[in-house]
C-alpha positions in Angstrom: 117.2 21.9 -70.1 120.2 24.2 -70.9 123.8 22.7 -70.4 126.1 24.3 -68.2 128.0 25.9 -71.3 124.9 27.2 -72.7 123.9 28.8 -69.2 127.4 30.4 -68.9 127.1 31.8 -72.6 123.6 33.2 -71.9 124.9 35.0 -68.6 127.7 36.4 -70.5 125.5 37.7 -73.2 123.4 39.3 -70.8 126.0 41.0 -69.0 127.6 42.4 -72.3 124.1 43.6 -73.4 123.4 45.4 -70.2 127.1 46.8 -70.2 126.7 48.1 -73.7 123.2 49.6 -72.9 124.6 51.6 -70.1 127.5 52.9 -72.4 130.2 51.4 -70.2 133.5 50.0 -71.3 134.8 46.6 -70.1 137.2 48.3 -68.1 134.9 50.8 -66.6 132.3 48.1 -65.5 135.3 46.0 -64.0 136.4 48.8 -62.0 133.0 49.8 -60.8 132.2 46.1 -59.9 135.7 45.7 -58.2 136.3 42.5 -60.4 139.4 42.0 -62.8 138.9 43.1 -66.5 140.2 39.6 -67.7 137.7 37.9 -65.2 134.9 40.2 -66.7 135.9 39.4 -70.3 136.1 35.6 -69.5 132.6 36.0 -68.0 131.1 37.8 -71.2 132.6 35.3 -73.4 131.1 32.4 -71.5 134.3 31.0 -70.7 134.0 31.3 -66.7 131.4 30.2 -64.2 130.0 33.4 -62.4 129.7 33.1 -58.6 126.8 34.8 -56.8 128.9 37.3 -55.4 130.3 38.5 -58.9 126.9 38.6 -60.3 125.8 40.8 -57.3 128.8 42.9 -57.9 128.0 43.3 -61.5 124.3 44.1 -60.9 124.9 47.2 -59.0 126.9 49.3 -61.5 124.6 47.8 -64.3 121.4 49.2 -62.4 119.8 45.6 -63.1 118.2 43.2 -60.8 120.0 39.8 -60.4 117.7 37.9 -62.8 118.7 40.3 -65.5 122.2 38.5 -65.4 121.1 35.2 -64.1 118.1 34.5 -66.1 114.6 34.2 -65.1 113.7 30.5 -65.3 112.3 29.1 -62.3 114.6 27.0 -60.4 117.8 28.8 -61.6 120.3 28.7 -58.8 123.1 31.2 -57.6 125.7 29.9 -55.0 128.5 31.7 -53.1 130.3 30.5 -50.0 127.7 30.1 -47.1 124.6 31.1 -49.1 122.5 29.5 -52.0 119.5 31.2 -53.6 116.9 29.5 -56.0 114.7 31.5 -58.2 110.9 30.8 -57.4 109.6 33.8 -59.2 110.0 37.3 -61.1 107.4 39.8 -61.7 107.7 42.9 -63.8 105.3 45.4 -62.5 103.6 48.0 -64.6 105.5 51.0 -62.8 108.7 49.3 -64.2 109.8 47.9 -61.0 110.9 44.0 -60.6 110.4 41.8 -57.8 112.3 38.7 -57.5 111.5 35.8 -55.2 114.1 33.3 -54.0 114.3 30.4 -51.7 117.4 31.2 -49.6 119.7 28.8 -47.6 122.2 30.5 -45.4 124.6 27.5 -44.0 125.4 27.1 -40.4 128.3 29.4 -39.3 128.6 31.3 -42.5 128.2 34.9 -43.4 127.5 36.5 -46.6 128.7 40.2 -47.4 126.8 41.6 -50.1 127.7 44.6 -51.9 125.3 47.7 -52.3 122.5 47.1 -54.8 121.0 50.1 -56.7 119.2 53.0 -55.2 115.9 52.1 -53.7 116.2 48.3 -53.9 114.7 46.8 -50.8 115.2 43.1 -49.5 112.7 41.4 -47.3 113.2 37.9 -45.9 110.8 35.7 -44.2 112.7 33.0 -42.1 111.2 29.6 -42.5 113.8 27.6 -40.1 116.7 28.4 -38.1 117.7 31.8 -37.1 119.1 34.5 -39.5 120.9 37.7 -38.8 120.7 40.2 -41.7 120.6 43.7 -42.9 122.7 46.8 -43.4 126.3 46.2 -42.5 126.6 47.5 -38.9 122.7 47.5 -38.3 121.9 43.8 -38.6 118.8 42.4 -36.9 118.0 38.7 -36.0 114.8 36.9 -37.1 113.6 33.2 -36.2 111.0 31.1 -37.6 107.9 32.9 -38.8 109.7 36.3 -38.4 110.8 38.6 -41.1 113.6 41.2 -41.9 113.6 44.1 -44.3 116.0 46.6 -45.2 116.9 49.0 -48.1 120.0 47.3 -49.7 121.8 50.1 -51.4 124.7 49.8 -49.0 126.9 46.7 -47.9 124.5 44.3 -46.1 125.0 40.7 -44.7 123.3 37.3 -44.0 124.6 35.2 -41.1 123.3 32.2 -39.3 125.0 30.2 -36.5 122.4 27.1 -36.9 121.5 27.5 -40.6 118.6 29.4 -41.9 116.0 28.7 -44.7 113.9 31.5 -45.9 112.1 33.3 -48.8 113.8 36.3 -50.0 112.1 39.0 -52.1 114.1 41.8 -53.8 112.2 44.8 -55.1 114.1 46.8 -57.4 112.5 50.2 -58.7 112.5 51.1 -62.3 116.0 52.3 -63.7 115.3 55.6 -65.6 118.6 54.9 -67.4 117.2 51.7 -69.0 114.3 53.6 -70.7 113.8 54.1 -74.3 114.8 57.7 -75.3 117.3 57.9 -72.5 120.9 58.2 -73.2 122.2 54.6 -73.0 118.4 53.4 -72.7 116.7 50.4 -74.1 113.4 48.8 -74.0 113.8 48.1 -70.2 114.0 44.7 -68.2 111.1 42.8 -69.5 
């Protein structure tokens, strides 16, 4: 099993590789993600622990699913205040899309505000216990045990629970043409 230092360095290397494939400078990515250039530099160097909020902020401008930054090892966890997500599975589909499946815990009384993801990214959550309010900011819906919510997450969106909620979160990210071989800034893709 990888040490915390090894995981930090691996995340940093993934961020750097995706940034370079996109043809973004350190300053450019920091600006687009809304984080400090120094913080991004420390993340890329593996000197700083990334929060889930920071990884999501970077994933959007990089046009990448969360696991492209976090890694695809089952059991990998990401946390932020009021929310924890544990990776259950990643599937790279023949059409170039990626589906990520997470076990999600939203703490009682907490709210998680998520930045926009890439165009066409869809989130679907099946609530297992508790009650969850979630969706596009200003258009949130509520679900209880056995109920599901779904939304296109290309705008700010939230997760909130008064009593604490557990659920299975599926995030489907379409193929990103900018990451295809032969495209300017393209590469071999995500998988």
